[in-house]
Residue, then its C-alpha position, 0 to 999 in steps of 0.5 A: m303267387d298272382i300278387v308276385a306274378t304280376t309285381f314282378q312280370c317284366l322280367s318274365p321271360q315271356f312278358l319280355s319277350a312277347e310280341s305284344s310286350t312293347d317298350d312302352i308296355i315293359y317301361q311302365s310294369a319295370a317303373s312300378l317295379v321301381a316305385t315298389y323297390f325305390n330303396d334297392l333299384c335305380d330310376s335306371f333300371t327301367t332303361q336297363l331292363l329295356s337295353f337288356r330285352a333287346l340286346l338278348k330278345d333272341d336268347i330270351k325267347q328260349i328261357p323259361t322261367v325266371m330262375e333260369l333267366a337268373h342262370f342265364l345272366v348270372v353264369k352263362n353272361y356275367s361279363l354283362l353283370p356291370t351294364f345290368q346291375d338292376v336287373f340283376i339286383i332284383i333278380i336276386i330279390i325275387i330269388k331270395g323271396i322264392y326261397i324264404a317262401q318255399v323253406r316256410k313251407g316246408h319245400k326243399c329249394d336248392v337255388a344253387s342248383h336249381s333244383g327242388y320245387c324252385r326251378e318249377i316256378v314261372f312268372 
C-alpha cells in the first residue's frame, strides 16, 4: 500500500490541504502521476489539480479519505466535472484499483455505497 500511497499522494485530502504542500510540491507530485498514467491523463492535470485545490481547499480539509473526496466531487459537486476531468479520471483509476485489489483478497467492497473495506482506505 505504500507504493500506492506514494504514487497517488497528490490526491490525498491530507496532502492537498496540508500547509506544507505548496503549489510547487503538488505540481511535482501531479506531474509524476501524469508521467505514470500518460495514456489516461493530459498534461493539464497538474493545473487542474492546483485549481481544484485552490477553489475547494476549505472543503478538502474536512474530507478524510480519497473515497470521500470522490464522493465530494462526483456527487456533491458534479457540475465541476467538466472543469476537473482529469482529477475525476484519476480518482476513478484509484477506486477501480482499490476495488480490484480488495476483491482479489476476498474482501467485500461495495464502492457505490462506500461500505466495506474500501471506505476505510486513507492515503
